[in-house]
C-alpha positions in Angstrom: -38.9 -51.0 44.1 -42.0 -48.9 43.9 -42.2 -45.4 45.3 -44.6 -46.2 48.2 -42.5 -49.0 49.5 -39.4 -46.8 49.2 -41.1 -44.0 51.2 -42.0 -46.6 53.9 -38.3 -47.8 54.1 -37.1 -44.2 54.4 -39.6 -43.5 57.2 -38.1 -46.6 59.0 -34.6 -45.2 58.6 -35.7 -41.8 59.9 -37.6 -43.3 62.8 -34.5 -45.1 64.0 -32.7 -41.7 63.7 -29.2 -43.0 63.3 -26.4 -40.5 63.4 -25.7 -41.2 59.7 -29.3 -41.2 58.5 -28.4 -39.0 55.5 -25.8 -41.5 54.3 -28.3 -44.3 54.8 -30.9 -42.5 52.7 -28.4 -41.7 49.9 -27.3 -45.4 49.9 -30.9 -46.6 49.9 -31.8 -44.4 46.9 -28.7 -45.3 44.9 -29.1 -49.0 45.6 -32.8 -49.4 45.0 -33.4 -47.2 41.9 -31.4 -48.4 38.9 -31.7 -45.1 37.0 -30.2 -43.2 40.1 -26.5 -43.6 39.2 -25.2 -40.9 41.6 -27.0 -39.5 44.6 -25.7 -36.7 46.8 -27.0 -34.4 49.5 -25.6 -30.8 49.6 -26.2 -28.5 52.5 -26.2 -24.7 52.4 -23.3 -23.0 54.2 -23.4 -19.2 53.7 -23.5 -18.7 49.9 -22.4 -22.2 48.9 -23.7 -25.7 48.6 -21.3 -28.1 50.4 -21.4 -31.8 49.4 -22.2 -34.2 52.3 -23.1 -37.8 52.0 -23.1 -39.3 48.5 -23.0 -42.6 46.7 -22.0 -43.4 43.1 -19.3 -44.9 41.0 -16.9 -42.1 41.9 -16.6 -38.8 43.7 -17.5 -35.5 42.0 -15.0 -32.6 41.9 -18.0 -30.3 42.7 -17.9 -30.5 46.5 -18.6 -26.8 46.8 -21.0 -25.0 44.5 -21.8 -21.3 44.8 -25.6 -20.6 45.1 -26.8 -19.6 41.7 -24.1 -21.5 39.8 -25.0 -24.7 37.8 -28.2 -26.6 38.1 -27.7 -27.3 41.8 -27.0 -23.7 42.5 -30.1 -22.6 40.5 -32.3 -25.0 42.5 -30.9 -23.6 45.7 -31.5 -20.0 44.5 -35.0 -20.5 43.2 -36.2 -23.1 45.7 -37.7 -25.1 42.7 -37.0 -28.7 41.7 -35.0 -28.9 38.5 -35.4 -31.8 36.1 -32.9 -31.8 33.3 -33.8 -34.3 30.5 -30.5 -33.9 28.7 -27.6 -32.2 30.6 -25.8 -31.5 27.3 -28.7 -29.2 26.3 -28.5 -27.1 29.5 -25.7 -24.5 29.6 -25.9 -24.3 33.4 -24.8 -27.9 33.8 -21.5 -28.4 35.7 -20.1 -31.5 34.2 -19.3 -34.1 36.8 -19.2 -37.4 34.9 -19.1 -38.1 31.1 -21.7 -40.8 31.7 -24.3 -38.4 33.1 -27.2 -37.8 30.7 -29.9 -36.3 33.0 -30.3 -34.8 36.4 -32.8 -34.0 39.1 -32.2 -31.6 42.0 -34.7 -31.2 44.8 -34.3 -28.4 47.4 -34.7 -29.1 51.1 -36.6 -26.4 53.0 -36.9 -25.8 56.7 -39.1 -23.1 58.0 -39.3 -21.7 54.4 -35.5 -21.5 54.0 -33.4 -23.6 51.6 -31.0 -25.6 53.8 -29.9 -28.2 51.2 -30.8 -30.4 48.3 -30.8 -33.9 46.9 -28.9 -34.1 43.6 -29.3 -37.3 41.5 -27.6 -38.1 38.2 -28.6 -40.7 35.6 -26.8 -42.2 32.7 -30.1 -42.3 30.8 -31.5 -39.3 29.0 -34.9 -38.1 30.2 -34.7 -40.5 33.2 -36.7 -38.5 35.7 -40.5 -38.2 35.6 -43.0 -36.2 37.5 -43.3 -39.3 39.8 -39.6 -39.0 40.7 -40.2 -35.3 41.5 -43.2 -36.1 43.7 -41.4 -39.0 45.4 -38.2 -37.0 46.1 -40.1 -33.9 47.3 -41.8 -36.2 49.8 -38.4 -37.4 51.0 -37.0 -33.9 51.4 -40.1 -32.9 53.4 -39.3 -35.8 55.7 -35.6 -34.9 55.8 -36.4 -31.3 56.8 -37.9 -32.5 60.0 -34.6 -34.3 60.9 -31.9 -32.0 59.8 
């Protein structure tokens, strides 16, 4: 699926505003982008990221991550999207799955404050491009209006 079609599908999900819209978006991303092997949304609670909806082959043990720890925690602390081409080369990486080779984490902002993030793993090295970054940043902008 191309990014524009995907954005239109996500807009449809949000326009229906189901109570489980975050899970529907996680499912949609995981099901429609082959390189997105695990997709999760974390929300900020005090000084931690708390895992909410997710989809992938199995659960992660990292359901609570302190802000500033790991790649997810770094993205929440800086407010900047993190693209990691090879997780084995980044000492911040908190290993979730042996199959994970690359990761992208995109913070979700509301009124200038980080309220959560989308975390996506891939079993391919260098899986995430600037197009993924732009695409996912558009999604988090849409999400921030609904969270």
